[in-house]
C-alpha positions as CSV (number, residue, x, y, z in Angstrom):
1,X,0.0,0.0,0.0
2,X,1.4,3.4,-1.0
3,X,2.3,6.3,1.3
4,X,-0.5,8.8,2.0
5,X,1.3,12.0,1.2
6,X,-1.4,14.0,3.1
7,X,0.4,12.7,6.2
8,X,3.7,14.3,5.2
9,X,5.1,16.1,8.3
10,X,2.3,14.6,10.4
11,X,4.7,14.2,13.4
12,X,6.0,17.8,13.2
13,X,4.6,20.8,15.0
14,X,4.9,22.8,11.8
15,X,3.3,26.0,10.6
16,X,0.0,24.5,9.7
17,X,-0.3,22.8,13.1
18,X,0.6,26.1,14.8
19,X,-2.1,27.9,12.9
20,X,-4.6,25.3,13.9
21,X,-3.6,25.0,17.6
22,X,-2.6,28.5,18.6
23,X,-4.7,31.6,19.1
24,X,-4.2,34.0,16.2
25,X,-2.4,36.6,18.4
26,X,-0.1,33.9,19.8
27,X,0.6,32.6,16.4
28,X,1.6,36.0,15.1
29,X,3.9,36.6,18.1
30,X,5.6,33.2,17.6
31,X,6.0,33.8,13.8
32,X,7.5,37.2,14.5
33,X,10.1,35.4,16.8
34,X,10.8,32.8,14.2
35,X,11.1,35.3,11.3
36,X,12.7,38.3,13.0
37,X,14.6,36.8,15.9
38,X,12.5,38.7,18.5
39,X,12.6,37.0,22.0
40,X,9.4,35.2,22.9
41,X,7.4,36.7,25.9
42,X,7.0,34.3,28.8
43,X,3.2,34.4,28.7
44,X,3.3,33.6,25.0
45,X,5.7,30.7,25.7
46,X,3.2,29.2,28.2
47,X,0.4,29.2,25.6
48,X,2.7,27.6,23.0
49,X,3.9,25.0,25.5
50,X,0.3,24.1,26.4
51,X,-0.7,23.7,22.7
52,X,2.4,21.7,21.9
53,X,1.8,19.4,24.9
54,X,-1.8,18.8,23.9
55,X,-0.8,18.1,20.3
56,X,1.9,15.7,21.5
57,X,-0.4,13.8,23.8
58,X,-2.9,13.4,20.9
59,X,-0.1,11.8,18.9
60,X,0.7,9.4,21.8
61,X,3.7,11.1,23.3
62,X,4.4,10.6,27.0
63,X,7.7,12.4,27.3
64,X,9.5,15.5,26.0
65,X,13.2,16.1,25.5
66,X,15.4,19.1,24.7
67,X,17.2,17.7,21.6
68,X,20.7,19.2,21.1
69,X,23.8,18.7,19.1
70,X,27.0,18.5,21.3
71,X,30.4,18.4,19.7
72,X,30.3,14.7,19.0
73,X,28.6,14.6,15.5
74,X,25.7,13.0,17.3
75,X,22.6,14.3,19.0
76,X,21.6,14.1,22.7
77,X,18.8,14.8,25.1
78,X,17.3,13.6,28.4
79,X,13.7,12.4,28.5
80,X,11.2,13.9,31.0
81,X,7.6,12.8,31.2
82,X,4.7,15.2,31.2
83,X,3.4,13.9,34.5
84,X,3.4,15.9,37.7
85,X,2.1,14.3,41.0
86,X,-0.9,15.7,42.9
87,X,-1.6,15.7,46.6
88,X,-4.2,12.9,46.2
89,X,-1.6,10.4,44.9
90,X,-2.5,10.9,41.3
91,X,-0.8,12.8,38.4
92,X,-1.6,15.6,36.1
93,X,0.0,16.3,32.7
94,X,1.9,19.6,32.7
95,X,4.3,21.4,30.3
96,X,5.2,25.0,31.0
97,X,6.7,27.7,28.9
98,X,9.8,27.6,31.1
99,X,10.2,23.9,30.4
100,X,9.8,24.6,26.7
101,X,12.3,27.4,26.5
102,X,15.0,26.1,28.9
103,X,16.5,22.8,30.0
104,X,19.5,21.9,32.1
105,X,21.7,19.0,31.0
106,X,25.2,18.2,32.4
107,X,27.7,20.4,30.5
108,X,30.8,18.7,31.8
109,X,29.9,15.2,30.5
110,X,30.1,16.3,26.8
111,X,33.2,17.4,24.8
112,X,33.9,20.9,26.0
113,X,37.6,21.5,25.5
114,X,38.2,22.7,29.0
115,X,35.2,25.1,29.0
116,X,33.5,23.1,31.9
117,X,34.9,21.4,34.9
118,X,33.2,18.6,36.6
119,X,32.5,20.7,39.7
120,X,31.0,23.4,37.3
121,X,28.8,21.0,35.5
122,X,25.7,23.1,34.8
123,X,24.7,23.8,31.2
124,X,21.6,25.1,29.5
125,X,19.6,24.1,26.5
126,X,17.6,26.9,24.9
127,X,14.6,26.3,22.5
128,X,15.4,27.0,18.9
129,X,12.0,28.1,17.6
130,X,13.3,28.4,14.0
131,X,13.4,24.5,13.8
132,X,10.0,22.8,14.4
133,X,9.5,20.3,17.2
134,X,8.6,16.8,16.3
135,X,7.5,13.5,17.7
136,X,9.5,10.3,17.6
137,X,9.4,7.2,19.7
138,X,6.4,8.6,21.8
139,X,8.6,11.6,22.7
140,X,8.2,15.3,21.9
141,X,11.6,16.4,20.5
142,X,12.3,20.1,21.0
143,X,15.3,21.4,19.0
144,X,17.6,23.4,21.2
145,X,21.0,25.2,21.4
146,X,23.4,24.0,24.2
147,X,25.6,26.4,26.1
148,X,27.6,26.5,29.3
149,X,26.7,28.2,32.6
150,X,28.8,31.2,31.5
151,X,27.3,31.4,28.0
152,X,29.9,29.6,25.8
153,X,28.6,27.5,23.0
154,X,29.0,23.8,23.7
155,X,27.3,22.6,20.6
156,X,27.3,23.0,16.8
157,X,23.8,24.6,16.5
158,X,24.7,27.8,18.4
159,X,27.5,29.0,16.1
160,X,25.4,27.9,13.1
161,X,22.5,30.1,14.2
162,X,24.9,33.0,14.8
163,X,26.4,32.6,11.3
164,X,22.9,32.6,9.7
165,X,22.4,36.1,11.2
166,X,25.8,37.2,10.0
167,X,25.4,36.1,6.4
168,X,21.9,37.6,6.2
169,X,23.0,41.0,7.6
170,X,26.0,41.3,5.2
171,X,24.2,39.9,2.1
172,X,21.4,42.5,2.7
173,X,23.9,45.3,2.7
174,X,25.0,44.2,-0.8
175,X,21.5,43.9,-2.0
176,X,20.7,47.4,-0.8
177,X,23.6,48.8,-2.9
178,X,22.0,47.2,-5.9
179,X,18.6,48.9,-5.1
180,X,16.9,45.9,-3.6
181,X,14.8,47.3,-0.7
182,X,12.2,44.6,-0.6
183,X,14.1,41.5,0.6
184,X,14.2,41.4,4.4
185,X,16.3,38.3,5.0
186,X,18.8,36.2,3.3
187,X,19.0,32.5,4.1
188,X,21.8,30.1,3.6
189,X,20.2,27.0,2.1
190,X,21.6,23.5,2.0
191,X,20.8,20.1,0.5
192,X,23.0,17.5,2.1
193,X,23.5,14.3,0.1
194,X,24.1,11.4,2.5
195,X,26.2,8.4,1.5
196,X,26.1,5.1,3.5
197,X,26.7,1.4,3.4
198,X,24.2,-1.4,4.2
199,X,25.5,-4.8,5.3
200,X,23.9,-7.9,6.8
201,X,23.4,-7.6,10.5
202,X,24.6,-11.1,11.3
203,X,27.8,-10.5,9.5
204,X,28.2,-7.1,11.2
205,X,27.8,-8.7,14.6
206,X,30.8,-11.0,13.8
207,X,33.1,-8.1,13.2
208,X,34.4,-6.4,16.4
209,X,36.1,-3.7,14.4
210,X,32.8,-2.6,12.7
211,X,30.9,-2.7,16.0
212,X,33.5,-0.7,17.9
213,X,35.1,1.5,15.3
214,X,32.6,1.7,12.4
215,X,35.2,0.5,9.9
216,X,37.1,-2.7,9.2
217,X,40.6,-2.6,10.6
218,X,41.5,-5.8,8.7
219,X,40.3,-7.1,5.4
220,X,41.9,-8.4,2.2
221,X,40.8,-6.9,-1.1
222,X,37.8,-8.9,-2.6
223,X,38.0,-10.5,-6.0
224,X,35.4,-8.1,-7.2
225,X,34.9,-4.6,-5.8
226,X,33.6,-1.8,-7.9
227,X,35.8,-2.4,-10.9
228,X,32.9,-3.3,-13.2
229,X,31.1,0.0,-12.4
230,X,27.9,-2.0,-12.4
231,X,26.5,-0.9,-9.0
232,X,26.3,2.9,-9.5
233,X,22.7,3.8,-10.3
234,X,22.0,0.1,-10.9
235,X,19.1,-2.0,-9.9
236,X,18.4,-1.7,-6.2
237,X,18.2,-5.1,-4.5
238,X,14.8,-6.1,-3.0
239,X,16.0,-6.1,0.6
240,X,17.6,-2.7,0.2
241,X,14.6,-1.3,-1.7
242,X,12.4,-2.3,1.2
243,X,14.7,-0.6,3.6
244,X,14.8,2.6,1.5
245,X,11.0,2.6,1.2
246,X,10.6,2.4,5.0
247,X,13.2,5.0,5.6
248,X,11.5,7.4,3.2
249,X,8.2,7.0,4.9
250,X,9.6,7.5,8.4
251,X,11.5,10.6,7.2
252,X,8.5,12.0,5.4
253,X,6.4,11.7,8.6
254,X,9.1,13.8,10.3
255,X,9.0,16.4,7.6
256,X,12.3,15.5,6.1
257,X,12.0,16.0,2.3
258,X,13.9,12.8,1.3
259,X,13.9,13.2,-2.5
260,X,16.5,11.0,-4.3
261,X,17.8,7.5,-3.6
262,X,20.2,5.3,-5.6
263,X,23.1,2.9,-5.5
264,X,26.5,4.5,-5.1
265,X,29.7,3.4,-6.8
266,X,30.8,0.7,-4.3
267,X,29.0,-2.6,-3.7
268,X,26.5,-2.2,-0.7
269,X,26.9,1.6,-0.9
270,X,23.9,3.9,-1.4
271,X,22.9,7.6,-1.2
272,X,19.9,9.6,0.0
273,X,19.4,13.3,-1.0
274,X,16.8,15.7,0.3
275,X,15.3,18.9,-1.1
276,X,17.0,22.1,-0.1
277,X,16.1,23.8,3.2
278,X,17.4,26.6,5.4
279,X,20.7,25.5,6.7
280,X,19.5,25.2,10.3
281,X,16.6,22.9,9.4
282,X,18.8,21.1,6.9
283,X,21.3,20.3,9.6
284,X,18.6,19.1,12.0
285,X,17.1,16.9,9.2
286,X,20.5,15.4,8.3
287,X,21.0,14.4,12.0
288,X,17.6,12.9,12.0
289,X,18.3,11.1,8.7
290,X,21.5,9.5,10.0
291,X,19.7,8.4,13.2
292,X,16.8,6.9,11.3
293,X,19.1,5.2,8.8
294,X,20.6,3.2,11.7
295,X,17.2,2.5,13.4
296,X,15.5,1.3,10.2
297,X,18.5,-0.8,9.3
298,X,18.4,-2.7,12.6
299,X,14.7,-3.3,12.2
300,X,15.5,-4.9,8.8
301,X,18.3,-7.0,10.2
302,X,20.8,-4.8,8.4
303,X,23.6,-2.5,9.7
304,X,24.0,1.0,8.4
305,X,27.6,2.1,8.2
306,X,28.2,5.9,8.1
307,X,31.9,5.8,8.6
308,X,33.9,7.6,5.8
309,X,36.0,4.5,5.0
310,X,34.4,1.3,6.2
311,X,36.4,-0.8,3.7
312,X,39.9,-0.2,2.6
313,X,40.4,-0.1,-1.2
314,X,36.7,0.5,-1.7
315,X,35.0,3.8,-2.3
316,X,34.3,5.6,1.0
317,X,31.4,7.8,1.8
318,X,31.0,11.6,2.0
319,X,28.3,14.1,2.5
320,X,28.0,16.5,-0.4
321,X,27.0,19.9,1.1
322,X,25.1,21.8,-1.6
323,X,25.1,25.4,-0.3
324,X,23.4,28.5,-1.7
325,X,21.9,31.9,-0.7
326,X,18.3,32.9,-1.2
327,X,16.2,35.8,-0.1
328,X,13.0,35.6,1.8
329,X,11.1,36.7,-1.3
330,X,12.5,33.8,-3.5
331,X,15.7,35.2,-5.2
332,X,18.5,32.7,-5.5
333,X,21.6,35.0,-5.3
334,X,23.8,32.3,-6.9
335,X,21.6,32.0,-10.0
336,X,23.7,33.3,-13.0
337,X,20.8,34.0,-15.4
338,X,21.0,33.4,-19.1
339,X,24.0,35.8,-19.5
340,X,26.1,35.6,-16.4
341,X,28.3,38.6,-17.4
342,X,25.2,40.8,-17.4
343,X,24.2,39.6,-13.9
344,X,26.7,41.8,-12.0
345,X,24.9,41.1,-8.7
346,X,25.6,37.4,-9.2
347,X,29.2,38.1,-10.1
348,X,29.6,40.2,-6.9
349,X,28.4,37.3,-4.7
350,X,30.5,34.9,-6.7
351,X,33.6,37.1,-6.1
352,X,32.9,37.2,-2.4
353,X,32.8,33.4,-2.3
354,X,36.1,33.1,-4.3
355,X,37.8,35.6,-2.0
356,X,36.5,33.9,1.1
357,X,37.5,30.4,0.1
358,X,41.0,31.6,-0.8
359,X,41.5,33.7,2.3
360,X,40.2,31.0,4.6
361,X,41.0,27.8,2.8
362,X,42.6,26.3,5.9
363,X,39.5,27.0,8.0
364,X,37.2,25.5,5.3
365,X,39.5,22.4,5.2
366,X,39.3,22.3,9.0
367,X,35.5,22.2,8.8
368,X,35.7,18.7,7.2
369,X,38.4,17.4,9.5
370,X,37.7,14.1,11.4
371,X,39.7,10.9,11.6
372,X,37.5,9.0,9.2
373,X,37.9,11.6,6.5
374,X,41.7,11.2,6.7
375,X,41.3,7.7,5.3
376,X,39.0,9.0,2.5
377,X,40.3,12.4,1.2
378,X,42.5,12.3,-1.8
379,X,41.6,8.8,-3.0
380,X,39.6,8.1,-6.1
381,X,36.2,8.7,-4.6
382,X,36.9,12.0,-2.8
383,X,38.5,15.3,-3.4
384,X,42.1,15.9,-2.1
385,X,42.7,17.9,1.0
386,X,43.7,20.9,-1.1
387,X,40.9,23.5,-1.2
388,X,40.2,24.8,-4.7
389,X,37.1,26.1,-6.6
390,X,35.7,24.7,-9.8
391,X,33.7,27.3,-11.8
392,X,33.7,25.9,-15.3
393,X,35.4,27.5,-18.3
394,X,32.6,30.0,-19.2
395,X,32.3,31.7,-15.8
396,X,36.1,31.7,-15.4
397,X,36.4,33.4,-18.8
398,X,33.8,36.0,-17.9
399,X,35.5,36.9,-14.7
400,X,38.9,37.1,-16.4
401,X,37.6,39.2,-19.2
402,X,36.0,41.8,-16.9
403,X,39.1,41.8,-14.7
404,X,41.2,42.6,-17.7
405,X,38.8,45.3,-18.9
406,X,37.4,43.4,-21.9
407,X,33.8,42.8,-22.9
408,X,33.1,39.1,-22.1
409,X,31.9,36.8,-24.9
410,X,28.1,36.5,-24.6
411,X,27.9,33.4,-26.6
412,X,25.0,31.3,-25.2
413,X,25.4,27.8,-24.1
414,X,25.7,25.4,-27.0
415,X,23.2,22.6,-27.8
416,X,24.1,19.0,-26.9
417,X,23.5,16.9,-30.1
418,X,22.6,13.3,-29.3
419,X,22.8,12.1,-32.8
420,X,19.3,10.6,-32.8
421,X,16.5,12.7,-34.4
422,X,13.8,11.4,-32.0
423,X,15.7,12.5,-28.9
424,X,15.3,16.1,-27.7
425,X,18.1,18.6,-28.2
426,X,19.4,19.5,-24.8
427,X,21.2,22.8,-23.7
428,X,24.7,22.0,-22.7
429,X,25.6,23.2,-19.2
430,X,28.8,25.1,-19.2
431,X,29.1,24.5,-15.5
432,X,29.1,20.7,-15.6
433,X,30.1,19.1,-12.3
434,X,33.7,18.4,-11.6
435,X,33.5,15.3,-9.4
436,X,37.1,15.8,-8.4
437,X,36.8,19.3,-7.0
438,X,36.2,19.9,-3.3
439,X,34.2,23.1,-3.9
440,X,32.4,23.1,-7.3
441,X,29.9,25.6,-8.7
442,X,27.0,23.5,-10.1
443,X,24.7,26.0,-11.8
444,X,23.0,27.9,-8.9
445,X,24.9,26.5,-5.8
446,X,28.2,25.4,-4.6
447,X,28.8,21.7,-3.8
448,X,31.3,21.3,-0.9
449,X,32.2,17.6,-1.4
450,X,34.8,17.3,1.3
451,X,32.5,16.8,4.3
452,X,32.6,13.3,5.9
453,X,29.6,11.1,5.8
454,X,29.4,10.7,9.7
455,X,29.9,14.5,10.4
456,X,27.4,17.0,11.3
457,X,27.1,19.6,8.5
458,X,26.8,22.4,11.0
459,X,30.6,23.1,11.2
460,X,31.1,23.3,7.5
461,X,28.1,25.6,7.1
462,X,28.9,28.0,9.9
463,X,32.4,28.4,8.5
464,X,31.0,28.9,5.0
465,X,28.4,31.4,6.2
466,X,31.0,33.3,8.3
467,X,33.8,33.7,5.7
468,X,31.4,34.7,3.0
469,X,29.7,37.2,5.3
470,X,33.1,38.7,6.2
471,X,34.0,39.2,2.5
472,X,30.5,40.6,1.8
473,X,31.1,43.1,4.6
474,X,34.3,44.4,3.0
475,X,32.6,44.5,-0.4
476,X,29.6,46.4,1.1
477,X,32.0,49.0,2.7
478,X,33.6,49.6,-0.7
479,X,30.3,49.9,-2.6
480,X,28.6,52.1,0.1
481,X,31.4,54.6,0.0
482,X,32.1,54.6,-3.7
483,X,30.9,57.5,-6.0
484,X,31.3,55.3,-9.0
485,X,29.3,52.1,-8.4
486,X,29.9,50.4,-11.8
487,X,33.6,51.2,-11.6
488,X,33.8,49.8,-8.0
489,X,32.1,46.6,-9.1
490,X,34.7,46.2,-11.9
491,X,37.5,46.9,-9.4
492,X,36.1,44.2,-7.1
493,X,36.1,41.7,-9.9
494,X,39.6,42.8,-10.9
495,X,41.0,42.5,-7.4
496,X,39.3,39.2,-6.8
497,X,40.9,37.6,-9.9
498,X,44.3,39.2,-9.4
499,X,44.6,38.3,-5.7
500,X,42.5,35.2,-5.4
501,X,42.2,33.7,-8.9
502,X,44.8,31.1,-7.8
503,X,42.1,29.1,-6.0
504,X,40.1,28.5,-9.2
505,X,41.0,25.2,-10.8
506,X,38.9,23.6,-13.5
507,X,41.0,20.5,-14.1
508,X,41.5,17.0,-12.6
509,X,42.2,17.4,-8.8
510,X,43.3,13.8,-8.5
511,X,46.5,14.2,-10.5
512,X,50.0,14.6,-9.0
513,X,50.5,17.5,-11.3
514,X,47.7,19.4,-9.5
515,X,49.3,18.7,-6.2
516,X,52.6,20.3,-7.5
517,X,50.7,23.1,-9.2
518,X,48.7,23.9,-6.0
519,X,52.0,24.1,-4.1
520,X,53.3,26.6,-6.6
521,X,50.2,28.6,-6.2
522,X,50.6,28.7,-2.4
523,X,47.5,26.7,-1.6
524,X,47.6,24.8,1.7
525,X,47.6,21.0,1.6
526,X,46.5,19.9,5.1
527,X,46.5,16.2,4.6
528,X,45.4,15.1,8.1
529,X,43.1,16.2,10.9
530,X,46.1,16.9,13.1
531,X,47.6,19.3,10.5
532,X,44.2,21.0,9.9
533,X,43.6,21.5,13.7
534,X,46.1,24.3,13.8
535,X,43.7,26.5,11.7
536,X,41.6,26.9,14.9
537,X,44.5,28.9,16.4
538,X,45.4,31.0,13.4
539,X,44.9,34.6,14.5
540,X,43.1,35.5,11.2
541,X,40.6,32.7,11.7
542,X,40.0,33.6,15.4
543,X,39.5,37.2,14.3
544,X,36.9,36.4,11.6
545,X,34.9,34.1,13.8
546,X,35.1,36.5,16.7
547,X,34.3,39.6,14.5
548,X,31.0,38.1,13.5
549,X,30.3,36.7,17.0
550,X,30.3,33.1,15.8
551,X,33.0,31.8,18.2
552,X,35.0,33.7,20.8
553,X,38.7,33.1,21.1
554,X,38.0,30.8,24.1
555,X,35.4,28.8,22.1
556,X,38.0,28.4,19.2
557,X,40.6,27.0,21.6
558,X,38.0,24.7,23.1
559,X,37.1,23.2,19.7
560,X,40.8,22.8,19.0
561,X,41.2,20.7,22.1
562,X,38.0,18.7,21.4
563,X,39.2,17.9,17.8
564,X,42.6,16.7,18.9
565,X,41.2,14.8,21.9
566,X,38.7,13.0,19.6
567,X,41.5,12.2,17.1
568,X,43.6,10.7,19.9
569,X,40.7,8.7,21.4
570,X,39.7,7.3,18.0
571,X,43.2,6.1,17.1
572,X,43.7,4.6,20.5
573,X,40.4,2.8,20.4
574,X,41.2,1.4,16.9
575,X,44.6,0.3,18.1
576,X,43.2,-1.5,21.1
577,X,40.5,-3.1,19.0
578,X,43.2,-4.4,16.6
579,X,45.2,-5.9,19.5
580,X,42.1,-7.6,20.8
581,X,41.2,-9.0,17.4
582,X,44.7,-10.3,16.8
583,X,45.1,-11.8,20.2
584,X,41.7,-13.4,20.6
585,X,40.8,-14.2,17.0
586,X,43.4,-13.8,14.3
587,X,46.5,-15.4,15.9
588,X,44.6,-18.4,17.3
589,X,43.1,-19.0,13.8
590,X,46.6,-18.7,12.2
591,X,48.2,-21.0,14.7
592,X,45.4,-23.6,14.2
593,X,45.7,-23.5,10.4
594,X,49.4,-23.5,10.5
595,X,49.3,-26.6,12.7
596,X,47.0,-28.3,10.3
597,X,49.2,-27.6,7.4
598,X,52.3,-28.6,9.3
599,X,50.6,-31.9,10.4
600,X,49.6,-32.7,6.8
601,X,53.0,-31.9,5.5
602,X,54.6,-34.1,8.2
603,X,52.3,-37.0,7.3
604,X,53.2,-36.7,3.6
605,X,56.9,-36.8,4.5
606,X,56.4,-39.9,6.6
607,X,54.8,-41.4,3.5
608,X,57.9,-40.6,1.5
609,X,56.1,-37.8,-0.4
610,X,57.7,-34.3,-0.7
611,X,55.3,-31.6,-1.7
612,X,57.1,-28.3,-2.7
613,X,53.9,-26.2,-2.8
614,X,52.9,-27.3,0.7
615,X,56.4,-26.5,2.0
616,X,56.2,-23.0,0.4
617,X,52.8,-22.4,2.0
618,X,54.1,-23.6,5.4
619,X,57.1,-21.3,5.1
620,X,55.0,-18.3,4.0
621,X,52.4,-18.9,6.8
622,X,55.1,-19.2,9.4
623,X,56.9,-16.0,8.3
624,X,53.6,-14.0,8.3
625,X,52.6,-15.4,11.7
626,X,56.0,-14.2,13.0
627,X,55.5,-10.8,11.4
628,X,52.0,-10.5,12.9
629,X,53.2,-11.5,16.3
630,X,56.1,-9.2,16.3
631,X,54.1,-6.2,14.9
632,X,51.4,-6.8,17.4
633,X,53.9,-6.7,20.2
634,X,55.4,-3.5,18.9
635,X,51.9,-1.9,18.7
636,X,51.2,-3.1,22.2
637,X,54.4,-1.4,23.4
638,X,53.7,2.0,21.8
639,X,49.9,2.3,22.1
640,X,50.3,3.9,25.6
641,X,50.8,7.6,24.9
642,X,53.3,9.3,27.1
643,X,51.6,11.4,29.8
644,X,53.8,14.4,29.5
645,X,52.6,15.3,26.0
646,X,50.2,18.1,25.3
647,X,47.0,17.6,23.2
648,X,48.7,18.4,19.9
649,X,51.7,16.2,20.7
650,X,49.4,13.3,21.7
651,X,47.5,13.5,18.5
652,X,50.7,13.8,16.5
653,X,52.1,10.7,18.3
654,X,49.0,8.8,17.3
655,X,49.3,9.9,13.7
656,X,53.1,9.4,13.3
657,X,53.8,6.5,15.7
658,X,50.7,4.4,16.4
659,X,48.9,4.7,13.0
660,X,51.9,3.5,10.9
661,X,52.3,0.5,13.1
662,X,48.5,-0.2,12.8
663,X,48.9,0.0,9.0
664,X,51.8,-2.4,9.0
665,X,49.9,-4.9,11.2
666,X,47.0,-4.7,8.8
667,X,49.2,-5.4,5.9
668,X,50.5,-8.7,7.3
669,X,47.0,-9.8,8.5
670,X,45.5,-9.1,5.1
671,X,48.3,-11.1,3.4
672,X,47.7,-14.1,5.6
673,X,43.9,-13.9,5.2
674,X,44.0,-15.0,1.6
675,X,46.2,-18.0,2.4
676,X,44.0,-19.4,5.2
677,X,41.0,-21.6,4.5
678,X,37.8,-19.5,4.6
679,X,36.2,-21.8,7.1
680,X,39.1,-21.2,9.4
681,X,39.2,-17.4,9.1
682,X,37.5,-16.0,12.3
683,X,35.4,-13.3,10.7
684,X,33.4,-12.5,7.5
685,X,35.6,-11.3,4.7
686,X,35.0,-8.4,2.3
687,X,33.1,-10.6,-0.2
688,X,30.7,-11.6,2.5
689,X,30.2,-8.0,3.7
690,X,29.9,-6.3,0.3
691,X,28.0,-8.9,-1.7
692,X,25.7,-10.7,0.7
693,X,23.0,-8.1,1.4
């Protein structure tokens, strides 16, 4: 039976529900708070809370929670029931405006980078009325921001909300210089494509590395991976199609506009993409999507893997962050129009983005920095760690022509001839996607392809919003004080291409030639999370985040500490998981199989038969077992990080000392895996995991 689309958003306290449940005056007050950022009066909050509670109870909810997004890439919230005891031993159902607006979770038990001590544990959650509440698992979820007792942001939503105000204010300044006095707000909008893997739950449960680390720490290359290119956009398997169908329906009930689903490049890899929304709601929806992906998978006896690189040698997963700017009255500020060179307003915003990305390339790279992404970036399925912009030849030519004082070529896009008369003639897009670029213009938006599949998109987007807002601020100051508007626009384009044109690259980002060329251009190449972390402490980055009230210097330092601490913990957990798997599974299996081969070889010798191939196998197995044993011992010796090291030194120790030893151990284990009988190997192999869904 098909989905009743009339029930779309049925579990969301959305605008239509608010119109129905709230008095008209209360609705107007709440809408004014949502649209204009005006604080909500306590008496209005009480009315909204009562209506929200009644609606939630009608939908079967028994609890409510302040749903927030700490610096873990996950969400959190404690559940409270609506019940309050009465003097006669019964209960009544209550939910006040105060309970709606403010909560109090423990601020020291979440990553805080030194902002909170255990003896100063109090933190606050504050209702974000711009993102609608929703019901899931018989609980009313109230999206909130999370801050410390002294006001520092302890989450990813707070700086995101701050950045939305910054980009709107500065974009409006530019629009006013172009004579637009009607638009009242500019929204950063995002559509986040989510990649993921689905594997059989029974096989998942037999892999300690997948359960603990989210990725396989061992695994030999399968006979068939993605070489045939037959999985991408191919037929969706029945079991996966059922999962996708259920996922869509659950997301639609939660108001998530899940639009596109398809197979990705690797076996067992898939993608879901939503329709664009304001960046705050898009971020909340992406967090919901990741959570529901895991829940629905488990219900279907599957496991959903959101790690950036679950399988070595196989395409990893990213999260393509499609970012644009739109006014409240429906103008896409990144829409070029039919003749981009005539659309000077578009080119002004384009130049602001080019300038921002070049000036703050390290900060943008940092916004995609997590351990899992280090395993993915720069391989064949992901852009390199070098930030560059793809514009396409036409736009680049237009900007260069104006910068050099020439009239751009206004030749319209050519027609794509298919060679078959019955097929329609299609206009050729001069801004065709460059799949190798980390930051590509794709017609009316930019696609930031570097974000990791398990990450919250909040960090990437508040960085994007902030650095573009800062550049727009400088452009606005020039335009507002210029007596020659057209001349100043041309000067802005000229300065952009002269000073920042180096960041534009329309070629193949995967080649070694580009790495060398980028180095000559002076573009940073921050290959690892540890290298990228330093961007948090760069004075220019602290200044831009502080100038627009996104993050204070203290908040920047806290996030630096959180990032490095997380890196260290992840590598340490992976190393310890490796050691346990080797000691308790892999070496016992190797010894057992080695004993069987040795016993068979001995029996042949006793029978007067000498088998050269068996001898070579015995010798090869014996050497690899020795290598595994020795490398395991070395990893065990070094996995304890010296106590005297600071956070950066600890993370560097993990990257430079522990990780290479882990890679060496994996190399030996993967070699012996293909030599040992499959029934003797203690865990499912890559063929089982990737091709048995």
